[in-house]
Structures are given as structure tokens and as C-alpha cells.
C-alpha positions as CSV (number, residue, x, y, z in Angstrom):
1,M,77.4,-25.6,21.9
2,L,73.5,-25.1,22.6
3,N,73.1,-28.3,25.3
4,A,76.8,-26.1,27.0
5,I,74.0,-23.3,27.9
6,P,72.4,-23.9,31.7
7,T,68.4,-24.8,30.8
8,P,67.3,-21.9,33.3
9,L,69.6,-19.6,31.5
10,M,68.7,-21.2,27.3
11,T,64.7,-20.3,28.7
12,I,65.0,-16.8,29.3
13,L,67.2,-15.9,26.4
14,L,64.2,-17.9,24.7
15,L,61.8,-15.7,26.1
16,V,63.8,-12.8,25.4
17,G,64.4,-13.3,21.8
18,S,60.4,-14.4,21.4
19,N,59.2,-10.8,23.3
20,I,61.5,-8.6,21.2
21,F,59.5,-10.6,18.1
22,M,56.1,-9.9,19.8
23,T,56.4,-6.9,20.4
24,F,56.7,-5.8,17.0
25,A,54.6,-7.9,16.3
26,W,51.8,-6.2,18.9
27,Y,53.6,-2.6,17.9
28,G,55.7,-2.3,15.1
29,H,53.1,-1.1,12.7
30,L,52.4,1.7,15.0
31,K,54.8,3.9,12.8
32,Y,53.4,2.6,9.5
33,K,49.9,4.8,10.3
34,S,49.8,5.1,6.7
35,A,49.4,1.2,6.0
36,P,46.6,-0.9,5.6
37,L,45.2,-2.7,8.6
38,V,45.1,-6.3,6.3
39,T,48.3,-5.4,5.2
40,V,49.7,-4.7,8.9
41,I,48.1,-7.7,10.3
42,F,49.3,-10.2,8.0
43,V,53.1,-9.1,8.3
44,S,52.0,-9.5,12.6
45,W,51.3,-12.7,12.1
46,L,54.3,-13.5,10.2
47,I,55.7,-12.0,12.8
48,A,54.2,-13.2,15.9
49,F,55.2,-16.9,14.1
50,F,58.5,-16.5,14.9
51,E,58.0,-15.6,18.1
52,Y,56.2,-18.6,18.8
53,C,58.9,-20.5,17.8
54,L,60.6,-19.5,20.3
55,Q,58.6,-19.0,23.1
56,V,57.2,-22.4,23.0
57,P,60.4,-24.4,23.6
58,A,61.2,-22.3,26.1
59,N,58.5,-22.6,28.3
60,R,58.5,-26.0,27.7
61,M,62.5,-26.3,28.3
62,G,61.4,-24.0,31.6
63,Y,59.2,-26.3,33.1
64,G,60.5,-28.0,35.9
65,H,63.3,-25.9,36.4
66,F,60.7,-23.2,37.1
67,N,57.2,-23.6,37.6
68,A,54.0,-22.0,35.4
69,A,53.7,-19.3,37.8
70,Q,57.7,-18.4,37.9
71,L,58.3,-18.6,34.2
72,K,55.2,-16.1,33.3
73,T,56.4,-14.1,35.9
74,I,60.4,-14.0,34.2
75,Q,58.1,-13.6,30.4
76,E,56.2,-11.1,32.1
77,I,59.3,-8.8,33.2
78,I,61.4,-9.7,30.4
79,T,58.0,-8.0,28.3
80,L,58.4,-5.2,30.0
81,T,62.0,-4.3,29.6
82,V,61.7,-5.1,26.1
83,F,58.7,-2.8,25.6
84,V,60.2,-0.1,27.7
85,G,63.4,0.2,25.4
86,F,61.5,-0.7,22.0
87,S,58.8,2.6,23.0
88,F,62.3,4.6,24.3
89,F,64.8,3.7,20.6
90,Y,62.1,2.8,17.7
91,L,58.8,4.6,18.8
92,N,60.9,7.8,20.5
93,E,58.6,7.6,23.2
94,P,60.1,9.5,26.7
95,L,60.6,7.7,29.5
96,K,58.9,8.4,32.2
97,W,58.6,8.1,36.2
98,N,55.4,6.0,36.3
99,T,57.1,3.2,33.8
100,L,59.8,3.2,36.1
101,V,57.9,3.0,39.6
102,G,55.5,0.7,37.3
103,F,58.0,-1.9,36.5
104,G,59.6,-1.6,40.5
105,L,56.6,-2.8,40.9
106,M,56.6,-6.2,39.2
107,V,59.8,-6.6,40.5
108,A,58.7,-6.6,43.6
109,A,56.1,-9.1,42.6
110,A,58.6,-11.1,41.2
111,F,59.9,-10.8,44.5
112,F,57.2,-12.8,45.7
113,I,56.5,-14.9,43.5
114,F,60.2,-16.7,43.6
115,K,61.0,-16.6,47.5
116,K,60.8,-19.7,48.8
């Protein structure tokens, strides 16, 4: 079934999954300020393991369909998208206009990076 998914789409799906894990590994502990730092670091590393299990195959698979700059751009836009949702829904932080403007500028950057 996974072989039926085109490689560029599979690359993007794997990068979305890896970024969800990465965001929780890097920022999920912010809700648990009373947890010991050593515990937080250990749990973050465990979560990051699963991020790498998706990110490494995504980049390996996607390289060739995308160049390295395109892969990095896709990853950064996915990271920002996932993080905006994470900070709004998980950390209950408000979505501000300057965040949206910054995200829009990243989309503009992606336009130029992918332009032939």
C-alpha cells in the first residue's frame, strides 16, 4: 500500500510525522515546568528517536525528486505549520499577526526556491 503513494507525497507525509515528534520532543515539556530537567531530557530524546525514524527515510527517499535546498525548505515550512498548531492547541498561546506575516514570508521564500 505504501508503494502506491508517490515518492514526493510520501516524503512530505514522513516529514510531517517527523516534525510532530520533533515539536513534542523540543517543546512538549514546557507544560511540565516542575518535572526534573534530567527526566525531561531523557523523555525528549526518546521522542526524538521516533522523529529520526521518519525524518531520515523522508530525506533519503525525497532526495533526487527534490534537491537539498528544496527538502530543507519543505521541512522548514512543515515545522512552522506544525509549531503554530502546537503552540495554539497544546500550549494555548494566541496566534498573532506577526506570526502569520512571518509564515507568509516563508511561503514566499519557498516560491523562489522552487521556481525553475
